[in-house]
C-alpha positions, 0 to 999 in steps of 0.5 A, a space after each residue: 912886828 907890824 905889816 909894813 915890817 913884813 913888806 920891807 922885809 920881804 922886799 929886802 930878801 927879794 933883792 938879797 941871796 937869802 932864801 928863807 928867814 925864820 922870826 919868832 918873837 913873843 908867840 908871833 912865828 914868820 917864815 917866808 921863803 924866796 922861790 927859785 928863780 934860776 929854775 923858772 929862766 931856766 925854764 923859759 930862756 932855752 924854749 924854741 917857737 913850738 914850746 913857746 906855742 904849746 904853752 900860750 895854748 895851755 894858758 889860752 883855756 884859763 881865759 878863755 875856754 870854751 872858745 877853741 878858735 881863739 886858742 888856736 889864734 894864741 900860738 899863732 902870736 906867740 910864735 911871731 914873737 923872738 921866742 927863742 930868746 926871751 925871758 917870761 916875767 912870772 907872776 910871785 903870787 895869786 891877785 888880780 893883775 893891773 899894769 897902772 897904778 890907778 886907772 888915770 894913770 899911764 901903764 907901767 911898761 908897754 910894748 918895746 918900752 926897755 926895763 932894768 932890774 929893779 923896775 916896776 912892771 906891774 902891781 898884783 893886788 892880793 888880798 887888798 895888799 897892792 903888791 909891786 912887781 919889779 923886774 930882774 931882768 935887763 932888755 925890751 917888752 916884746 909882749 904883754 900876756 896877761 889882760 889888765 884887771 884880769 886875776 892871775 895864778 902863781 907862775 903864770 906869765 906876764 910878761 915876754 921881754 928880750 934880754 939885753 
């Protein structure tokens, strides 16, 4: 099984309701487990302005650790967005976040853009592989939470989306 086939298998599993797949052939074993999306959406959807501000403050020290003033400004900006009715698109992996397919191309999405399930919203590079991250919700981009070409962690919020 070559790498291209594995990538296609991962895409197919992501689009299906399959929770886990294991393949064994000639000394090669591959197990793919799908993360539980409903749990992430339940965490993001019922948040009020106060918990959203706390979440933004918790992620701010990663980006700008020495600046305490910047950390206190982040919650105010997050509170301006309609926090009660937003869904968070999170990073499914550790890697480098890119908003566009290449430096000379426009961003996949910008604040105010309408998105549908399956629309590519960004790319995350992990181990020299560029993984397209697709939206799983229909709505409008309210805020981009990650800087272009910056490192991101697993489950780090990338976008706030106002569901349609």
